[in-house]
C-alpha positions as CSV (number, residue, x, y, z in Angstrom):
1,M,192.3,90.6,-6.8
2,P,195.9,91.3,-8.2
3,V,198.5,93.7,-5.8
4,R,198.9,96.7,-7.7
5,S,202.0,98.8,-7.4
6,P,201.4,102.3,-5.9
7,A,202.9,103.8,-8.7
8,Q,200.5,105.8,-10.6
9,V,200.6,106.0,-14.3
10,S,199.2,108.3,-16.3
11,L,196.4,107.9,-19.0
12,T,198.9,109.8,-21.7
13,T,202.0,107.1,-21.0
14,V,198.8,104.0,-20.8
15,V,197.5,105.4,-24.3
16,E,200.9,105.6,-26.0
17,L,202.2,102.1,-24.8
18,A,198.8,100.6,-25.7
19,Q,199.7,101.7,-29.1
20,K,203.1,100.4,-29.2
21,N,202.1,97.3,-27.4
22,S,198.9,96.5,-29.9
23,S,198.5,93.9,-32.4
24,A,196.1,95.8,-34.6
25,V,198.6,98.4,-34.8
26,K,201.4,96.1,-35.5
27,L,199.2,94.5,-38.7
28,A,198.3,97.8,-39.7
29,E,202.0,98.9,-40.0
30,A,202.7,95.6,-41.6
31,D,200.1,96.5,-44.2
32,M,201.3,100.2,-44.5
33,K,204.6,98.1,-45.2
34,K,203.4,96.0,-47.8
35,A,201.4,98.9,-49.5
36,L,204.3,100.9,-49.8
37,A,206.4,97.8,-51.2
38,T,203.3,97.2,-53.6
39,L,203.6,101.0,-54.8
40,A,207.4,100.5,-55.4
41,E,206.8,97.1,-57.3
42,A,204.2,98.6,-59.9
43,K,207.0,101.8,-60.6
44,D,209.8,100.0,-60.7
45,V,208.8,98.0,-64.0
46,Y,209.9,101.5,-65.8
47,V,213.7,101.0,-64.3
48,P,215.4,98.9,-66.2
49,S,216.5,95.0,-64.3
50,V,219.7,93.5,-65.1
51,E,220.4,90.0,-64.2
52,I,223.7,87.9,-64.9
53,G,224.5,84.2,-65.4
54,S,226.6,81.7,-67.2
55,G,225.7,78.9,-69.9
56,L,228.4,76.7,-69.0
57,P,228.3,73.2,-70.2
58,A,228.3,70.9,-67.0
59,V,229.9,68.0,-69.3
60,P,231.4,67.9,-73.0
61,E,228.8,68.5,-75.3
62,V,228.6,66.2,-78.7
63,G,227.1,67.9,-81.9
64,F,225.2,71.3,-82.6
65,T,222.9,71.6,-79.7
66,G,221.1,75.0,-80.9
67,G,222.3,77.5,-78.0
68,V,225.8,78.8,-77.9
69,P,227.7,78.4,-74.5
70,S,228.8,81.1,-72.4
71,L,231.2,81.7,-69.4
72,L,229.0,85.1,-69.0
73,N,225.9,86.3,-69.7
74,G,223.9,89.5,-68.8
75,T,220.4,90.5,-69.8
76,V,218.4,93.7,-69.4
77,Q,214.7,94.6,-69.4
78,S,212.6,97.7,-68.9
79,Q,209.0,98.7,-69.6
80,V,208.7,101.2,-72.1
81,F,205.0,102.2,-72.6
82,N,202.1,100.6,-70.6
83,I,199.1,102.7,-70.2
84,P,197.3,100.4,-68.0
85,Q,200.6,100.1,-65.6
86,I,200.2,103.9,-65.5
87,K,196.8,102.6,-63.9
88,Y,198.1,100.2,-61.4
89,I,200.7,102.7,-60.0
90,Q,198.0,105.1,-59.3
91,G,195.9,102.4,-57.9
92,A,198.6,101.6,-55.7
93,R,199.5,105.1,-54.3
94,Y,195.4,105.3,-53.4
95,A,196.1,101.8,-51.5
96,V,199.1,103.4,-49.5
97,K,196.7,106.1,-48.7
98,A,194.0,103.8,-47.4
99,A,197.2,101.8,-45.4
100,S,197.7,104.7,-43.9
101,L,194.2,105.8,-43.0
102,N,194.1,102.6,-41.5
103,L,196.8,102.7,-39.5
104,K,195.4,105.9,-37.8
105,D,192.5,104.2,-37.4
106,A,193.9,101.4,-35.6
107,R,195.7,103.7,-33.3
108,E,192.7,105.5,-32.4
109,Q,190.6,102.4,-31.8
110,V,193.8,101.4,-29.6
111,A,193.9,105.0,-27.7
112,L,190.0,104.5,-27.2
113,D,189.8,100.8,-25.8
114,A,193.4,102.1,-23.7
115,S,190.9,105.3,-22.6
116,S,188.2,103.4,-21.7
117,A,189.4,100.8,-19.8
118,Y,191.7,103.5,-17.3
119,I,188.9,105.8,-16.8
120,E,186.6,102.7,-15.2
121,M,189.8,101.6,-13.4
122,D,189.9,105.1,-11.7
123,T,186.3,104.7,-11.1
124,L,186.2,101.6,-9.8
125,D,188.8,102.3,-7.5
126,R,186.9,104.8,-6.1
127,E,183.9,103.0,-6.0
128,L,185.8,99.9,-3.7
129,D,186.9,102.8,-1.4
130,A,183.2,103.8,-1.1
131,V,182.0,99.8,-0.6
132,H,184.9,99.5,2.1
133,Q,183.4,102.1,3.7
134,Q,179.9,100.9,3.2
135,E,181.3,97.5,4.8
136,G,182.2,99.6,8.1
137,F,179.2,101.0,8.5
138,G,177.8,97.9,8.2
139,D,179.6,95.8,10.9
140,R,178.7,99.0,13.0
141,L,175.0,98.8,12.1
142,V,175.2,94.7,12.7
143,A,176.8,95.4,16.5
144,I,174.4,97.6,17.3
145,E,171.4,95.7,16.2
146,Q,173.0,92.8,17.9
147,E,172.9,94.7,21.3
148,R,169.6,96.1,20.7
149,T,168.2,92.5,19.7
150,E,169.9,91.6,23.1
151,A,168.4,94.2,25.0
152,G,164.9,93.3,23.8
153,V,164.2,96.6,21.9
154,D,164.4,95.4,18.4
155,P,162.9,91.9,16.7
156,L,165.3,89.6,15.3
157,S,164.3,90.1,12.1
158,E,166.2,94.2,12.4
159,L,169.3,92.1,12.8
160,L,168.8,89.6,10.1
161,E,168.1,92.8,8.1
162,A,171.6,94.3,8.8
163,R,173.2,90.8,8.5
164,L,171.5,91.0,5.0
165,T,172.6,94.6,4.4
166,T,176.1,93.7,5.0
167,A,176.2,90.4,2.8
168,Q,174.8,92.5,-0.1
169,L,177.7,94.9,0.6
170,K,180.3,92.5,0.8
171,L,178.8,90.7,-2.5
172,K,179.1,94.2,-4.1
173,R,182.7,94.5,-3.2
174,L,183.2,90.9,-4.7
175,H,181.5,91.9,-7.9
176,L,183.9,95.1,-8.0
177,E,187.2,93.4,-7.0
178,T,186.4,90.7,-9.6
179,R,185.7,93.7,-12.8
180,V,189.2,95.3,-11.3
181,G,191.0,92.2,-11.7
182,T,189.6,91.9,-15.5
183,L,190.4,95.8,-16.0
184,A,193.6,95.1,-14.5
185,A,194.2,91.8,-17.2
186,E,193.0,94.3,-20.0
187,L,195.4,97.3,-19.6
188,A,198.3,94.8,-18.6
189,T,197.2,93.1,-22.3
190,L,197.2,96.5,-23.9
191,T,200.2,98.3,-22.6
192,G,202.4,95.3,-22.4
193,L,202.8,95.9,-18.2
194,P,203.0,93.5,-15.7
195,V,199.1,92.3,-14.2
196,G,198.1,94.9,-11.7
197,S,200.9,97.8,-12.0
198,V,199.1,100.2,-13.8
199,L,197.2,102.3,-11.1
200,P,195.4,105.6,-12.5
201,D,196.4,109.2,-11.5
202,R,193.1,111.5,-12.1
203,A,195.1,114.0,-12.7
204,S,195.9,113.3,-15.9
205,L,192.3,112.7,-17.1
206,P,191.2,115.4,-19.4
207,E,188.0,116.9,-19.6
208,I,186.1,114.8,-22.5
209,P,184.2,117.1,-24.7
210,A,180.5,117.4,-24.7
211,V,180.2,117.0,-28.8
212,K,177.2,116.9,-30.2
213,A,176.0,115.3,-33.3
214,E,176.3,119.0,-35.4
215,D,179.7,119.0,-34.3
216,R,180.7,116.4,-37.2
217,G,184.1,117.3,-37.7
218,Q,186.0,115.6,-40.8
219,T,185.1,111.7,-41.8
220,T,186.7,109.4,-39.7
221,N,189.6,107.4,-40.6
222,A,188.1,104.1,-41.5
223,I,185.5,105.4,-43.6
224,R,188.2,107.8,-45.5
225,A,190.4,104.5,-46.1
226,A,187.3,102.5,-47.2
227,E,187.1,105.3,-50.1
228,M,190.3,105.2,-51.4
229,I,190.5,101.3,-51.1
230,A,187.6,101.5,-53.3
231,I,189.2,104.2,-55.6
232,S,192.4,102.0,-55.7
233,K,190.3,99.2,-56.9
234,Q,188.6,101.4,-59.2
235,K,191.9,102.3,-61.0
236,V,193.3,99.0,-61.3
237,A,189.9,97.8,-62.6
238,R,190.6,100.5,-65.7
239,G,194.3,99.3,-66.2
240,D,192.9,95.7,-66.7
241,L,190.2,96.9,-69.0
242,L,192.8,98.7,-70.8
243,Q,194.9,95.4,-70.9
244,V,192.5,94.4,-73.3
245,F,193.3,96.6,-76.4
246,L,196.1,98.6,-75.8
247,P,199.8,97.7,-76.9
248,E,203.0,97.3,-74.6
249,I,206.5,98.3,-75.5
250,S,209.2,96.7,-73.8
251,F,212.9,96.9,-74.0
252,N,215.6,94.0,-73.8
253,A,219.4,93.6,-74.2
254,L,221.3,90.4,-74.5
255,Y,224.9,90.1,-74.1
256,N,226.7,86.9,-74.0
257,R,230.7,85.8,-73.3
258,N,230.9,82.7,-75.6
259,T,233.2,79.6,-75.1
260,S,234.0,77.0,-77.0
261,I,235.4,74.7,-73.7
262,L,232.8,71.6,-73.3
263,N,231.5,72.0,-76.7
264,E,232.1,71.3,-80.9
265,F,230.4,74.5,-82.0
266,N,233.5,75.5,-83.8
267,L,233.3,72.4,-86.0
268,Y,229.9,73.5,-87.8
269,Y,231.7,76.7,-88.2
270,N,233.8,78.2,-91.1
271,S,237.5,77.8,-89.5
272,A,238.1,81.1,-90.9
273,H,234.9,82.7,-88.9
274,P,234.8,80.5,-85.4
275,I,232.5,81.4,-82.5
276,P,232.4,84.9,-81.7
277,T,234.2,86.2,-78.2
278,N,231.5,88.4,-77.6
279,S,227.9,88.5,-79.0
280,F,225.2,91.6,-77.9
281,S,221.3,91.8,-79.1
282,N,219.0,94.3,-78.3
283,G,215.4,95.6,-79.2
284,F,211.9,96.9,-78.6
285,N,209.3,93.9,-77.8
286,I,205.6,95.3,-79.1
287,Q,203.1,93.2,-78.0
288,I,199.6,94.2,-79.5
289,P,196.9,92.2,-78.2
290,L,194.1,91.2,-80.4
291,F,192.1,88.1,-79.0
292,S,192.2,87.2,-75.4
293,L,189.2,86.3,-73.1
294,A,191.1,85.5,-70.0
295,R,191.9,89.1,-70.2
296,G,188.9,90.8,-70.7
297,A,187.3,88.2,-68.1
298,K,190.0,89.7,-65.7
299,G,189.0,92.9,-66.3
300,R,185.0,92.3,-65.3
301,E,186.5,90.3,-62.0
302,S,188.5,93.8,-61.2
303,A,185.3,95.8,-61.7
304,A,183.0,93.6,-59.9
305,D,185.7,94.1,-56.9
306,A,185.7,97.7,-57.3
307,L,182.2,98.0,-57.2
308,R,182.0,95.7,-54.1
309,A,184.5,98.6,-52.8
310,T,182.5,101.4,-53.6
311,V,179.4,99.5,-52.0
312,E,181.4,99.2,-48.8
313,A,182.3,102.5,-48.6
314,E,179.2,103.9,-48.3
315,Q,177.9,100.9,-46.2
316,A,180.6,102.3,-43.6
317,R,179.5,105.6,-44.1
318,Q,175.8,104.6,-43.1
319,Q,176.4,102.7,-40.4
320,N,178.8,105.8,-38.7
321,D,175.7,108.1,-38.8
322,I,173.4,105.4,-37.3
323,Q,176.2,104.8,-34.4
324,I,176.4,108.8,-34.3
325,A,172.4,108.9,-34.1
326,S,172.5,105.8,-31.4
327,L,175.2,107.5,-29.3
328,T,173.8,110.8,-29.7
329,G,170.3,109.7,-28.1
330,S,172.2,107.6,-25.4
331,L,174.3,110.8,-24.5
332,R,170.6,113.0,-23.9
333,E,169.7,110.1,-21.7
334,L,172.7,109.3,-19.8
335,D,173.4,113.5,-19.3
336,T,170.0,113.0,-17.8
337,L,171.0,110.2,-15.8
338,A,173.9,111.8,-14.1
339,E,172.0,114.6,-13.3
340,I,169.3,112.8,-11.5
341,A,172.2,110.8,-10.0
342,S,174.1,113.6,-8.9
343,L,171.0,115.2,-7.1
344,K,170.5,111.8,-5.3
345,Q,174.1,112.2,-3.8
346,Q,173.7,115.6,-2.7
347,I,169.9,114.8,-1.2
348,S,171.4,111.7,0.7
349,G,174.3,113.9,1.5
350,E,172.2,116.6,3.1
351,Q,169.8,113.6,4.8
352,L,172.9,112.5,6.4
353,K,173.7,115.9,7.4
354,A,170.3,115.8,9.0
355,V,170.7,112.6,10.7
356,L,173.6,113.8,12.6
357,A,172.9,116.9,13.2
358,Q,169.4,115.3,15.3
359,L,171.3,112.8,17.0
360,E,173.9,115.4,18.3
361,L,170.9,117.4,19.6
362,G,168.5,114.7,20.4
363,N,169.7,114.1,23.7
364,G,168.4,117.0,24.8
365,A,165.3,117.0,22.9
366,S,161.7,116.9,24.9
367,S,160.4,113.6,25.3
368,G,156.5,114.1,25.3
369,S,154.0,113.2,23.3
370,G,154.3,115.6,20.4
371,A,157.8,115.5,20.2
372,T,159.6,113.8,17.3
373,Q,161.2,110.2,18.1
374,Q,164.5,110.1,19.0
375,L,166.9,108.9,16.4
376,T,169.3,105.8,17.4
377,P,173.2,105.4,16.0
378,K,171.3,102.7,13.7
379,A,169.8,105.4,11.4
380,E,173.2,107.3,11.3
381,Q,174.5,103.9,9.9
382,L,172.0,103.4,7.5
383,A,172.3,106.7,6.5
384,R,176.0,106.6,6.2
385,I,175.6,103.5,4.0
386,D,172.6,105.0,1.5
387,E,174.9,108.0,0.9
388,R,177.6,106.3,-0.1
389,Q,175.4,104.1,-2.3
390,K,174.2,107.1,-3.8
391,Y,177.7,107.9,-4.1
392,Q,178.7,105.1,-6.4
393,E,175.8,105.5,-8.5
394,A,176.4,108.8,-9.8
395,L,180.2,107.8,-10.1
396,D,178.5,104.9,-12.5
397,A,176.4,107.4,-14.1
398,G,179.6,109.6,-14.9
399,L,181.5,106.2,-16.1
400,E,178.6,105.7,-18.7
401,L,178.6,109.2,-20.1
402,A,182.1,109.0,-20.3
403,K,182.5,106.1,-22.1
404,V,179.7,107.4,-24.5
405,R,181.2,111.1,-25.1
406,L,184.7,109.2,-26.5
407,G,182.3,106.9,-28.6
408,L,180.6,110.0,-30.0
409,L,184.0,111.6,-30.3
410,R,185.5,108.9,-32.3
411,A,182.5,108.5,-34.6
412,L,182.4,112.0,-35.4
413,G,186.3,112.0,-36.2
414,H,187.3,114.1,-33.1
415,M,189.3,111.6,-31.7
416,Q,192.4,112.9,-32.3
417,D,191.6,116.3,-30.4
418,W,191.5,113.9,-27.6
419,L,194.7,112.3,-27.8
420,N,196.3,115.8,-28.4
421,E,194.4,117.2,-25.2
422,L,196.1,114.1,-23.7
423,H,199.3,115.2,-24.5
424,T,198.8,118.2,-22.6
425,K,198.2,116.7,-19.6
């Protein structure tokens, strides 16, 4: 079991560190940057692009080569009219919205994972304390039975039962310590902090709202992102289909700083009209599609992608509805189980009080045939072990209830409300 620092770390800090350190969030941020760059690329075709270069020969040319060598040349190009490009820009905008929603969804998922691990760590810490107390009671139980067995009051089987109880408590402690070690590694991976350095601060845990299926808020970010992706692909598909029959107009300009160095061009020009020093040309390039099977196939391909994205968005919504129904059913059961566990704990506590009271008053009790049998210190240890066991069962029930409530919060689109609540703690 890792040794942890006594310094406590709040849940808010754990969630913030997890969101900064998460690879899923970083990937979503990279997708966001890519979507923004794609949008800029789609829009920038209308902004003139300028390039410069040189066509100076590497070695002297012989004869008329067909192209005028230049010391410097420059070209300007830009899109002027292209309706499909408008659709591509619209599609890129929806892709940016989808990337932004996916980023929010990734941050919410990391917050859910970190919160669940943190709450479980806090619960297991309390369970470990209870198990340590149980082991102390178990050791005293074994000592009592050892004396009673040696005195011939109890059979050997009672002593063996006591030892079995302590062995079972030890196994439970080892199981809890293993789980705590796993959670410590998980929290270290999530937050980037050293293993074992996260000690939960119970005061930083806000109460988890008891939401119900009818408390559905806005659509989850994941579903909205899927819908935005579907719209984006539909826009792109529309643009590809329009490419089949709509014309495209672009603007081009070319400037050359001509040279007669290392070439014989002036030999082929009238001596009165040598190669001009500067030349400039410009114009609009109009392309009208007449027949292109490739463009038609591309349009059908994009339309199929759009259809698939639309179906996936609907599938995501249906799966979320199923998850809500499942979590709602589990929540009702866990609410009842938590109530039962709490009542059992209270009953066990009252039974322990009764045992302690009888032990305290038992020394003066009647010893006649109708008198209640005198309780022994063994009964006290068993009652204490049972009370701690019921306490742990109540903690386990509360933990499962908290996890399901968090899951339902996320499925209903209220995860951001939980994150906002964290920042107020």
